[in-house]
MMTF fields as JSON, N, C-alpha, C and O atoms, coordinates in Angstrom:
{
  "mmtfVersion": "1.0.0",
  "mmtfProducer": "UNKNOWN",
  "numBonds": 375,
  "numAtoms": 376,
  "numGroups": 94,
  "numChains": 1,
  "numModels": 1,
  "chainsPerModel": [1],
  "groupsPerChain": [94],
  "chainIdList": ["A"],
  "bondAtomList": [4, 2, 8, 6, 12, 10, 16, 14, 20, 18, 24, 22, 28, 26, 32, 30, 36, 34, 40, 38, 44, 42, 48, 46, 52, 50, 56, 54, 60, 58, 64, 62, 68, 66, 72, 70, 76, 74, 80, 78, 84, 82, 88, 86, 92, 90, 96, 94, 100, 98, 104, 102, 108, 106, 112, 110, 116, 114, 120, 118, 124, 122, 128, 126, 132, 130, 136, 134, 140, 138, 144, 142, 148, 146, 152, 150, 156, 154, 160, 158, 164, 162, 168, 166, 172, 170, 176, 174, 180, 178, 184, 182, 188, 186, 192, 190, 196, 194, 200, 198, 204, 202, 208, 206, 212, 210, 216, 214, 220, 218, 224, 222, 228, 226, 232, 230, 236, 234, 240, 238, 244, 242, 248, 246, 252, 250, 256, 254, 260, 258, 264, 262, 268, 266, 272, 270, 276, 274, 280, 278, 284, 282, 288, 286, 292, 290, 296, 294, 300, 298, 304, 302, 308, 306, 312, 310, 316, 314, 320, 318, 324, 322, 328, 326, 332, 330, 336, 334, 340, 338, 344, 342, 348, 346, 352, 350, 356, 354, 360, 358, 364, 362, 368, 366, 372, 370],
  "bondOrderList": [1, 1, 1, 1, 1, 1, 1, 1, 1, 1, 1, 1, 1, 1, 1, 1, 1, 1, 1, 1, 1, 1, 1, 1, 1, 1, 1, 1, 1, 1, 1, 1, 1, 1, 1, 1, 1, 1, 1, 1, 1, 1, 1, 1, 1, 1, 1, 1, 1, 1, 1, 1, 1, 1, 1, 1, 1, 1, 1, 1, 1, 1, 1, 1, 1, 1, 1, 1, 1, 1, 1, 1, 1, 1, 1, 1, 1, 1, 1, 1, 1, 1, 1, 1, 1, 1, 1, 1, 1, 1, 1, 1, 1],
  "groupList": [{"groupName": "MET", "atomNameList": ["N", "CA", "C", "O"], "elementList": ["N", "C", "C", "O"], "formalChargeList": [0, 0, 0, 0], "bondAtomList": [1, 0, 2, 1, 3, 2], "bondOrderList": [1, 1, 2], "singleLetterCode": "M", "chemCompType": "L-PEPTIDE LINKING"}, {"groupName": "SER", "atomNameList": ["N", "CA", "C", "O"], "elementList": ["N", "C", "C", "O"], "formalChargeList": [0, 0, 0, 0], "bondAtomList": [1, 0, 2, 1, 3, 2], "bondOrderList": [1, 1, 2], "singleLetterCode": "S", "chemCompType": "L-PEPTIDE LINKING"}, {"groupName": "HIS", "atomNameList": ["N", "CA", "C", "O"], "elementList": ["N", "C", "C", "O"], "formalChargeList": [0, 0, 0, 0], "bondAtomList": [1, 0, 2, 1, 3, 2], "bondOrderList": [1, 1, 2], "singleLetterCode": "H", "chemCompType": "L-PEPTIDE LINKING"}, {"groupName": "ILE", "atomNameList": ["N", "CA", "C", "O"], "elementList": ["N", "C", "C", "O"], "formalChargeList": [0, 0, 0, 0], "bondAtomList": [1, 0, 2, 1, 3, 2], "bondOrderList": [1, 1, 2], "singleLetterCode": "I", "chemCompType": "L-PEPTIDE LINKING"}, {"groupName": "PRO", "atomNameList": ["N", "CA", "C", "O"], "elementList": ["N", "C", "C", "O"], "formalChargeList": [0, 0, 0, 0], "bondAtomList": [1, 0, 2, 1, 3, 2], "bondOrderList": [1, 1, 2], "singleLetterCode": "P", "chemCompType": "L-PEPTIDE LINKING"}, {"groupName": "GLY", "atomNameList": ["N", "CA", "C", "O"], "elementList": ["N", "C", "C", "O"], "formalChargeList": [0, 0, 0, 0], "bondAtomList": [1, 0, 2, 1, 3, 2], "bondOrderList": [1, 1, 2], "singleLetterCode": "G", "chemCompType": "PEPTIDE LINKING"}, {"groupName": "VAL", "atomNameList": ["N", "CA", "C", "O"], "elementList": ["N", "C", "C", "O"], "formalChargeList": [0, 0, 0, 0], "bondAtomList": [1, 0, 2, 1, 3, 2], "bondOrderList": [1, 1, 2], "singleLetterCode": "V", "chemCompType": "L-PEPTIDE LINKING"}, {"groupName": "ALA", "atomNameList": ["N", "CA", "C", "O"], "elementList": ["N", "C", "C", "O"], "formalChargeList": [0, 0, 0, 0], "bondAtomList": [1, 0, 2, 1, 3, 2], "bondOrderList": [1, 1, 2], "singleLetterCode": "A", "chemCompType": "L-PEPTIDE LINKING"}, {"groupName": "PHE", "atomNameList": ["N", "CA", "C", "O"], "elementList": ["N", "C", "C", "O"], "formalChargeList": [0, 0, 0, 0], "bondAtomList": [1, 0, 2, 1, 3, 2], "bondOrderList": [1, 1, 2], "singleLetterCode": "F", "chemCompType": "L-PEPTIDE LINKING"}, {"groupName": "LYS", "atomNameList": ["N", "CA", "C", "O"], "elementList": ["N", "C", "C", "O"], "formalChargeList": [0, 0, 0, 0], "bondAtomList": [1, 0, 2, 1, 3, 2], "bondOrderList": [1, 1, 2], "singleLetterCode": "K", "chemCompType": "L-PEPTIDE LINKING"}, {"groupName": "GLU", "atomNameList": ["N", "CA", "C", "O"], "elementList": ["N", "C", "C", "O"], "formalChargeList": [0, 0, 0, 0], "bondAtomList": [1, 0, 2, 1, 3, 2], "bondOrderList": [1, 1, 2], "singleLetterCode": "E", "chemCompType": "L-PEPTIDE LINKING"}, {"groupName": "LEU", "atomNameList": ["N", "CA", "C", "O"], "elementList": ["N", "C", "C", "O"], "formalChargeList": [0, 0, 0, 0], "bondAtomList": [1, 0, 2, 1, 3, 2], "bondOrderList": [1, 1, 2], "singleLetterCode": "L", "chemCompType": "L-PEPTIDE LINKING"}, {"groupName": "ARG", "atomNameList": ["N", "CA", "C", "O"], "elementList": ["N", "C", "C", "O"], "formalChargeList": [0, 0, 0, 0], "bondAtomList": [1, 0, 2, 1, 3, 2], "bondOrderList": [1, 1, 2], "singleLetterCode": "R", "chemCompType": "L-PEPTIDE LINKING"}, {"groupName": "THR", "atomNameList": ["N", "CA", "C", "O"], "elementList": ["N", "C", "C", "O"], "formalChargeList": [0, 0, 0, 0], "bondAtomList": [1, 0, 2, 1, 3, 2], "bondOrderList": [1, 1, 2], "singleLetterCode": "T", "chemCompType": "L-PEPTIDE LINKING"}, {"groupName": "TYR", "atomNameList": ["N", "CA", "C", "O"], "elementList": ["N", "C", "C", "O"], "formalChargeList": [0, 0, 0, 0], "bondAtomList": [1, 0, 2, 1, 3, 2], "bondOrderList": [1, 1, 2], "singleLetterCode": "Y", "chemCompType": "L-PEPTIDE LINKING"}, {"groupName": "ASP", "atomNameList": ["N", "CA", "C", "O"], "elementList": ["N", "C", "C", "O"], "formalChargeList": [0, 0, 0, 0], "bondAtomList": [1, 0, 2, 1, 3, 2], "bondOrderList": [1, 1, 2], "singleLetterCode": "D", "chemCompType": "L-PEPTIDE LINKING"}, {"groupName": "ASN", "atomNameList": ["N", "CA", "C", "O"], "elementList": ["N", "C", "C", "O"], "formalChargeList": [0, 0, 0, 0], "bondAtomList": [1, 0, 2, 1, 3, 2], "bondOrderList": [1, 1, 2], "singleLetterCode": "N", "chemCompType": "L-PEPTIDE LINKING"}, {"groupName": "CYS", "atomNameList": ["N", "CA", "C", "O"], "elementList": ["N", "C", "C", "O"], "formalChargeList": [0, 0, 0, 0], "bondAtomList": [1, 0, 2, 1, 3, 2], "bondOrderList": [1, 1, 2], "singleLetterCode": "C", "chemCompType": "L-PEPTIDE LINKING"}, {"groupName": "TRP", "atomNameList": ["N", "CA", "C", "O"], "elementList": ["N", "C", "C", "O"], "formalChargeList": [0, 0, 0, 0], "bondAtomList": [1, 0, 2, 1, 3, 2], "bondOrderList": [1, 1, 2], "singleLetterCode": "W", "chemCompType": "L-PEPTIDE LINKING"}, {"groupName": "GLN", "atomNameList": ["N", "CA", "C", "O"], "elementList": ["N", "C", "C", "O"], "formalChargeList": [0, 0, 0, 0], "bondAtomList": [1, 0, 2, 1, 3, 2], "bondOrderList": [1, 1, 2], "singleLetterCode": "Q", "chemCompType": "L-PEPTIDE LINKING"}],
  "groupTypeList": [0, 1, 2, 3, 3, 4, 5, 6, 7, 3, 8, 6, 7, 9, 7, 5, 7, 10, 7, 10, 6, 10, 7, 7, 11, 12, 13, 11, 6, 7, 4, 1, 12, 1, 10, 7, 5, 6, 3, 2, 14, 13, 11, 2, 9, 15, 12, 15, 16, 4, 12, 17, 8, 6, 8, 13, 10, 7, 18, 19, 15, 19, 1, 7, 8, 15, 12, 2, 6, 7, 1, 5, 2, 6, 13, 7, 6, 8, 4, 12, 3, 15, 10, 11, 11, 10, 1, 1, 10, 6, 3, 11, 11, 15],
  "groupIdList": [1, 2, 3, 4, 5, 6, 7, 8, 9, 10, 11, 12, 13, 14, 15, 16, 17, 18, 19, 20, 21, 22, 23, 24, 25, 26, 27, 28, 29, 30, 31, 32, 33, 34, 35, 36, 37, 38, 39, 40, 41, 42, 43, 44, 45, 46, 47, 48, 49, 50, 51, 52, 53, 54, 55, 56, 57, 58, 59, 60, 61, 62, 63, 64, 65, 66, 67, 68, 69, 70, 71, 72, 73, 74, 75, 76, 77, 78, 79, 80, 81, 82, 83, 84, 85, 86, 87, 88, 89, 90, 91, 92, 93, 94],
  "secStructList": [7, 7, 7, 7, 3, 3, 3, 3, 3, 3, 3, 3, 3, 7, 6, 6, 7, 2, 2, 2, 2, 2, 2, 2, 2, 2, 6, 6, 2, 2, 2, 2, 2, 6, 1, 6, 6, 3, 3, 3, 3, 3, 3, 3, 3, 7, 6, 6, 7, 6, 6, 3, 3, 3, 3, 3, 3, 3, 3, 1, 1, 2, 2, 2, 2, 2, 2, 2, 2, 6, 1, 6, 6, 2, 2, 2, 2, 2, 2, 2, 2, 6, 6, 6, 3, 3, 3, 3, 3, 3, 3, 3, 7, 7],
  "xCoordList": [111.098, 111.66, 111.009, 110.822, 110.649, 109.91, 111.104, 112.237, 111.061, 112.008, 111.066, 109.915, 111.785, 111.171, 110.806, 111.596, 109.515, 109.157, 109.088, 108.103, 110.046, 109.824, 109.092, 108.929, 108.514, 107.716, 107.234, 106.867, 107.269, 106.832, 105.452, 105.301, 104.673, 103.377, 103.198, 103.234, 103.061, 103.084, 101.676, 101.19, 101.136, 99.856, 100.127, 100.81, 99.349, 99.318, 97.853, 97.116, 97.44, 96.103, 95.994, 96.906, 94.73, 94.259, 94.477, 94.583, 94.593, 94.654, 93.235, 92.143, 93.546, 92.504, 91.92, 91.286, 92.149, 91.891, 93.015, 92.947, 94.16, 95.076, 94.551, 94.695, 94.118, 93.502, 92.591, 92.816, 91.718, 90.769, 91.579, 91.363, 92.421, 93.463, 94.369, 94.487, 95.018, 95.633, 95.112, 95.592, 93.884, 93.19, 92.699, 92.769, 92.243, 91.911, 93.171, 92.968, 94.46, 95.532, 96.072, 96.656, 95.805, 96.176, 95.377, 95.818, 94.064, 93.308, 93.957, 93.614, 94.739, 95.37, 96.558, 96.922, 97.193, 98.466, 98.112, 98.893, 97.287, 97.136, 96.727, 97.454, 95.642, 95.234, 96.282, 96.499, 97.102, 98.158, 99.403, 100.134, 99.671, 100.862, 100.553, 101.445, 99.194, 98.876, 98.681, 98.382, 98.845, 98.471, 99.689, 100.875, 99.261, 100.379, 101.401, 101.065, 102.361, 103.544, 104.057, 104.696, 103.725, 104.147, 105.464, 105.548, 106.33, 107.594, 107.718, 108.061, 107.402, 106.923, 106.182, 106.11, 105.424, 104.41, 104.239, 103.644, 104.683, 104.859, 104.43, 104.663, 103.686, 103.209, 104.044, 104.366, 104.543, 105.122, 104.426, 103.409, 104.945, 104.148, 105.344, 106.213, 105.407, 106.536, 106.835, 106.035, 107.962, 108.339, 107.979, 107.419, 108.361, 108.429, 106.779, 106.375, 106.037, 104.876, 103.97, 103.908, 103.149, 101.912, 101.034, 100.405, 100.866, 100.007, 100.298, 99.358, 101.601, 102.147, 102.536, 103.324, 101.869, 102.1, 102.769, 102.629, 103.436, 104.315, 104.392, 104.879, 104.063, 104.143, 105.494, 105.868, 106.225, 107.204, 106.905, 106.287, 107.041, 106.43, 107.479, 108.388, 107.232, 107.997, 107.2, 106.698, 107.143, 106.238, 106.985, 107.614, 106.803, 107.521, 107.716, 108.777, 106.747, 106.568, 105.521, 104.726, 105.44, 104.366, 102.995, 102.118, 102.873, 101.439, 100.825, 99.67, 102.017, 101.534, 101.282, 100.604, 101.956, 101.477, 100.127, 99.288, 100.108, 98.589, 97.559, 96.482, 97.521, 96.56, 96.488, 95.347, 97.561, 97.27, 96.424, 95.364, 96.877, 95.938, 94.193, 93.145, 94.382, 92.858, 92.163, 91.086, 92.779, 92.288, 91.025, 90.878, 90.11, 89.021, 89.377, 88.81, 90.246, 90.625, 91.297, 91.296, 91.897, 92.424, 91.467, 91.461, 90.644, 89.726, 88.585, 87.509, 88.556, 87.339, 87.72, 86.854, 89.228, 89.689, 89.882, 89.475, 90.371, 90.886, 89.573, 89.65, 88.484, 87.283, 86.846, 86.677, 86.712, 86.445, 87.267, 86.752, 88.554, 89.548, 90.212, 91.034, 89.766, 90.421, 89.761, 90.52, 88.784, 88.38, 89.245, 89.482, 89.67, 90.414, 91.91, 92.578, 92.54, 93.81, 94.168, 93.438, 95.352, 95.771, 96.759, 96.884, 97.336, 98.055, 98.398, 98.443, 98.604, 99.23, 99.713, 99.285, 100.916, 101.785, 102.164, 102.267, 102.416, 103.036, 104.17, 104.073, 105.085, 106.399, 106.903, 107.232, 106.993, 107.433, 108.93, 109.093, 110.125, 111.091, 111.811, 111.39, 112.884, 113.746, 114.789, 115.664],
  "yCoordList": [72.565, 73.618, 74.869, 75.087, 75.767, 76.975, 78.376, 78.014, 79.35, 80.514, 81.685, 81.668, 82.939, 84.0, 84.404, 84.189, 85.145, 85.993, 87.208, 87.609, 88.004, 89.687, 89.885, 89.013, 91.267, 91.879, 93.229, 93.795, 93.712, 95.121, 95.515, 94.966, 96.264, 96.331, 98.112, 98.844, 98.574, 99.756, 100.219, 99.557, 101.208, 101.7, 103.29, 104.067, 103.572, 105.153, 105.389, 104.764, 106.349, 106.808, 107.889, 108.686, 107.882, 108.619, 109.915, 109.948, 111.19, 112.716, 112.877, 112.651, 113.306, 113.809, 112.447, 112.665, 111.422, 110.351, 109.855, 108.662, 110.61, 110.222, 110.168, 109.081, 110.909, 110.772, 109.281, 108.322, 109.312, 108.14, 106.745, 105.709, 106.857, 105.601, 105.117, 104.025, 106.619, 106.503, 105.589, 104.559, 106.404, 106.028, 104.351, 103.642, 103.764, 102.683, 101.58, 100.484, 102.012, 101.319, 101.078, 100.046, 102.261, 102.324, 101.18, 100.715, 100.934, 99.954, 98.441, 97.615, 98.191, 96.964, 96.692, 95.53, 97.75, 97.543, 96.769, 95.842, 96.944, 96.379, 94.81, 93.859, 94.652, 93.049, 92.422, 91.271, 92.946, 92.172, 91.913, 90.952, 92.999, 92.369, 91.634, 91.186, 91.344, 90.322, 88.925, 88.031, 88.692, 87.549, 86.363, 86.654, 85.263, 84.295, 84.273, 84.344, 84.197, 84.14, 85.716, 85.941, 86.453, 88.03, 88.174, 87.873, 88.574, 88.991, 90.658, 91.203, 91.453, 92.843, 93.151, 92.531, 94.353, 94.76, 96.315, 96.659, 97.18, 98.334, 99.241, 98.985, 100.48, 101.227, 102.37, 102.978, 102.912, 104.038, 105.029, 104.75, 106.312, 107.302, 108.01, 108.599, 107.973, 108.146, 110.011, 110.879, 110.155, 111.64, 112.542, 113.616, 112.027, 113.013, 112.963, 113.898, 111.917, 111.705, 111.386, 110.192, 112.267, 111.918, 110.997, 110.373, 110.782, 109.811, 108.458, 107.689, 107.919, 106.874, 106.164, 106.687, 104.978, 104.473, 102.938, 102.285, 102.705, 101.468, 100.408, 100.825, 99.367, 98.47, 97.765, 97.439, 97.544, 96.588, 95.678, 95.977, 94.424, 93.314, 92.002, 91.849, 91.294, 89.953, 88.754, 88.764, 87.94, 86.592, 85.117, 84.715, 84.332, 83.05, 82.323, 81.758, 82.317, 81.282, 81.749, 82.598, 81.273, 81.249, 81.203, 82.024, 80.262, 80.013, 81.311, 81.726, 81.722, 82.869, 84.282, 85.22, 84.199, 85.284, 85.186, 86.077, 83.848, 83.653, 83.574, 83.915, 83.255, 83.725, 85.023, 85.479, 85.933, 87.425, 87.831, 88.404, 87.537, 87.988, 87.39, 87.966, 86.39, 86.144, 86.318, 85.811, 86.938, 87.397, 88.455, 89.092, 88.596, 89.243, 90.83, 91.514, 91.335, 92.533, 93.194, 94.402, 92.163, 92.719, 92.4, 93.14, 91.5, 91.274, 92.051, 91.796, 92.97, 93.874, 95.194, 95.898, 95.556, 97.033, 97.003, 97.97, 96.133, 96.422, 96.608, 97.469, 95.704, 95.839, 97.557, 98.279, 98.035, 99.461, 100.436, 101.436, 100.266, 101.246, 100.98, 101.749, 99.928, 99.586, 100.927, 101.242, 101.529, 102.57, 103.866, 104.746, 103.916, 105.231, 105.079, 106.11, 103.771, 103.61, 103.828, 103.368, 104.564, 104.864, 103.528, 103.297, 102.812, 101.858, 100.893, 101.343, 99.57, 98.885, 97.749, 97.216, 97.394, 96.531, 95.824, 96.498, 94.159, 93.521, 92.878, 92.304, 92.929, 92.39, 91.492, 91.94, 90.088, 89.337, 88.949, 88.64, 88.986, 88.759, 87.592, 86.996, 87.099, 85.982, 86.73, 86.236],
  "zCoordList": [115.184, 116.046, 115.448, 114.251, 116.64, 116.491, 116.264, 116.582, 115.948, 115.935, 116.015, 115.578, 116.746, 116.688, 115.657, 114.737, 115.297, 114.041, 114.357, 114.977, 114.028, 114.262, 113.154, 112.301, 113.088, 112.036, 112.127, 113.156, 110.926, 111.052, 110.163, 109.072, 110.547, 110.053, 109.727, 110.716, 108.728, 108.477, 107.82, 106.903, 108.248, 108.098, 107.78, 108.448, 106.489, 106.127, 106.057, 105.294, 106.914, 106.919, 105.883, 105.663, 105.196, 104.396, 104.908, 106.134, 104.206, 104.684, 105.254, 104.732, 106.406, 107.486, 108.477, 109.509, 108.127, 109.033, 109.871, 110.167, 110.367, 111.016, 112.489, 113.048, 113.014, 114.49, 114.402, 115.14, 113.531, 113.933, 113.637, 114.265, 112.719, 112.447, 113.805, 114.36, 114.101, 115.186, 116.476, 116.95, 116.879, 118.0, 117.773, 118.777, 116.572, 116.492, 116.722, 117.244, 116.273, 116.311, 117.644, 117.974, 118.524, 119.778, 120.873, 121.924, 120.203, 120.788, 120.765, 121.611, 119.931, 119.85, 120.766, 120.949, 121.368, 121.818, 123.38, 123.592, 124.27, 125.681, 125.106, 125.395, 124.367, 124.249, 123.629, 124.009, 122.638, 121.882, 122.607, 122.367, 123.702, 124.569, 125.542, 126.262, 125.781, 126.606, 126.112, 126.904, 124.782, 124.188, 124.437, 124.593, 124.44, 124.531, 123.446, 122.264, 123.74, 122.402, 121.896, 120.869, 122.624, 122.157, 122.931, 124.122, 122.317, 122.917, 122.976, 124.026, 121.725, 121.78, 120.836, 119.776, 121.195, 120.136, 120.393, 121.414, 119.603, 119.822, 118.656, 117.475, 119.173, 118.143, 117.815, 118.836, 116.665, 116.284, 115.58, 114.945, 115.643, 114.655, 113.819, 114.462, 112.543, 111.911, 111.915, 111.567, 112.328, 112.936, 111.865, 112.081, 110.448, 109.256, 108.571, 107.879, 108.83, 108.091, 109.078, 109.371, 109.748, 110.762, 110.372, 111.226, 109.15, 108.625, 108.659, 108.456, 108.911, 108.89, 110.448, 111.236, 110.675, 111.964, 111.526, 110.492, 112.588, 112.358, 113.529, 114.58, 113.495, 114.684, 114.437, 113.31, 115.603, 115.785, 116.329, 117.351, 116.161, 116.778, 116.794, 115.978, 117.65, 117.829, 118.402, 119.526, 117.715, 118.308, 118.275, 117.296, 119.579, 119.635, 118.466, 118.203, 117.767, 116.429, 115.516, 115.918, 114.314, 113.577, 114.148, 113.881, 114.895, 115.112, 116.235, 116.335, 116.966, 117.863, 117.118, 117.537, 115.984, 115.218, 114.372, 114.237, 113.81, 113.47, 114.374, 113.885, 115.478, 116.719, 116.688, 116.617, 116.726, 116.673, 115.762, 116.013, 114.57, 113.398, 113.503, 113.211, 113.896, 113.991, 115.389, 115.704, 116.0, 117.4, 117.252, 116.209, 118.391, 118.12, 118.005, 117.154, 118.808, 118.827, 117.559, 117.322, 116.749, 115.4, 114.468, 113.484, 114.491, 113.244, 113.807, 113.266, 114.794, 115.148, 114.427, 113.908, 114.404, 114.241, 112.647, 112.003, 112.12, 110.695, 109.441, 108.565, 109.551, 108.677, 109.028, 108.046, 110.13, 110.603, 110.032, 109.53, 110.044, 109.637, 108.036, 107.539, 107.45, 106.03, 105.034, 104.116, 105.096, 104.223, 104.623, 103.795, 105.869, 106.15, 105.724, 105.657, 105.406, 104.85, 103.574, 102.696, 103.211, 102.191, 101.691, 100.489, 102.565, 102.334, 103.775, 104.92, 103.396, 104.712, 104.019, 102.995, 104.925, 104.636, 105.999, 107.024, 105.998, 107.061, 106.474, 105.39, 107.027, 106.841, 107.876, 108.975, 107.554, 108.648, 108.109, 106.929, 109.142, 109.116, 109.482, 110.474, 108.848, 109.759, 110.163, 110.874]
}
């Protein structure tokens, strides 16, 4: 039996890289929302820290999340911005 996988992904840009990181993360929204198994996928910006970006997302099951992480649009963005990030964390929830 499968169950919904909610998650939070937190990305903190290095100082001065905020705009470039935000632009790159925004390119993920439309293609991710059209993936099979997505329930929701939303990018937020921290009100108090303009370098902090948070995705709230939910997937129908673990395989949908795994496909998302391996998708071309995701694998194209992260190698490009890794050097621009101070930190990143993906938290899957039950």
